[in-house]
C-alpha positions in Angstrom: 115.1 78.0 123.8 111.4 77.2 123.6 110.1 74.3 121.6 106.4 74.0 120.8 104.9 70.8 119.4 101.8 71.2 117.2 100.9 67.5 117.4 101.4 67.3 121.2 100.2 70.8 122.1 103.2 70.9 124.5 106.0 73.4 125.0 109.4 72.6 126.4 111.7 75.3 127.8 115.4 74.6 127.7 118.0 76.5 129.7 121.6 75.9 128.7 120.5 72.9 126.5 118.9 71.2 129.6 115.1 70.7 129.8 113.9 73.1 132.5 110.1 73.0 132.1 107.3 71.3 130.2 104.0 73.2 129.6 100.7 72.6 127.9 100.1 75.1 125.1 97.8 75.8 122.2 98.8 76.3 118.6 97.0 77.3 115.4 93.5 76.0 114.5 92.8 74.3 111.2 92.8 77.0 108.5 95.2 79.2 110.6 98.0 76.7 111.5 101.2 77.5 113.3 104.1 77.2 110.9 106.8 74.7 111.8 110.3 76.2 111.8 113.2 77.7 113.7 112.6 81.2 114.8 113.9 83.8 117.2 111.9 86.3 119.3 111.8 89.4 117.2 109.4 91.6 119.2 108.6 91.8 123.0 105.6 93.8 124.1 103.5 93.7 127.3 100.5 93.2 125.1 99.8 93.1 121.3 96.6 94.0 119.5 95.0 91.7 116.9 93.0 94.2 114.8 91.2 91.5 112.7 89.8 89.8 115.9 89.7 93.0 118.0 91.5 91.5 121.0 94.6 92.0 123.0 97.2 89.3 123.7 99.2 89.7 126.9 102.9 88.9 127.3 103.6 89.1 123.6 106.7 87.5 122.1 106.6 87.9 118.3 108.4 85.2 116.4 107.6 85.3 112.7 105.9 87.4 110.1 102.5 86.1 108.9 101.6 88.4 106.0 101.1 91.9 107.3 100.9 90.6 110.9 103.2 88.7 113.2 102.6 85.4 115.0 104.0 84.8 118.4 103.7 83.4 121.9 101.2 85.0 124.3 98.8 84.5 127.2 95.0 84.2 127.1 93.6 86.9 124.7 90.9 89.3 125.8 88.4 91.4 123.9 89.4 95.0 123.4 85.8 96.2 123.8 84.9 94.7 127.2 87.9 92.7 128.5 86.2 89.3 128.1 88.8 86.6 128.2 88.7 84.2 125.3 89.7 80.5 125.2 90.5 80.3 128.9 89.5 76.6 129.0 91.0 75.7 125.7 94.8 75.6 126.5 95.9 72.4 125.0 93.6 72.7 122.0 94.6 74.0 118.6 92.6 77.3 118.8 94.8 80.3 117.9 95.2 82.0 114.6 98.8 80.6 114.3 100.3 81.7 117.6 101.4 79.6 120.5 99.2 80.4 123.5 100.1 79.6 127.2 98.2 80.3 130.4 98.7 83.8 131.6 101.0 82.8 134.4 103.3 80.8 132.1 103.2 83.5 129.4 104.2 86.0 132.1 107.1 83.8 133.3 108.4 83.2 129.8 108.0 86.9 129.0 110.1 87.9 132.0 113.0 85.6 131.1 112.9 86.0 127.3 114.9 88.4 125.3 114.7 89.5 121.7 116.8 86.9 119.9 115.7 83.9 122.1 115.4 80.7 120.0 112.0 79.3 119.4 111.2 76.1 117.4 107.8 75.0 116.3 107.6 71.3 115.4 104.9 69.3 113.7 
């Protein structure tokens, strides 16, 4: 179970109801907030494409529908055109378009252990 706090820009990973890890994360920016609630991982992809922003998001775990797209958990996004990494120094700042962003190494670790159906909670 992963819990992401919007106000604290912190994620907590629980295994068997015990706190296993605490990570700094980023949630949605003003105007594109992350939506508090209880979710489950509904899609798992090595990377997902954001057509509106023209970037890829590595280690994608989709957790809820946001209109015609899906918000989720991912690593540092990078431009589709040239591979430029975005927001690398902004983990811990509300910067995404509603997703929960982790550093690439933490996103990869979570991706490796997560299954479709894993519980995810976003809190205020």
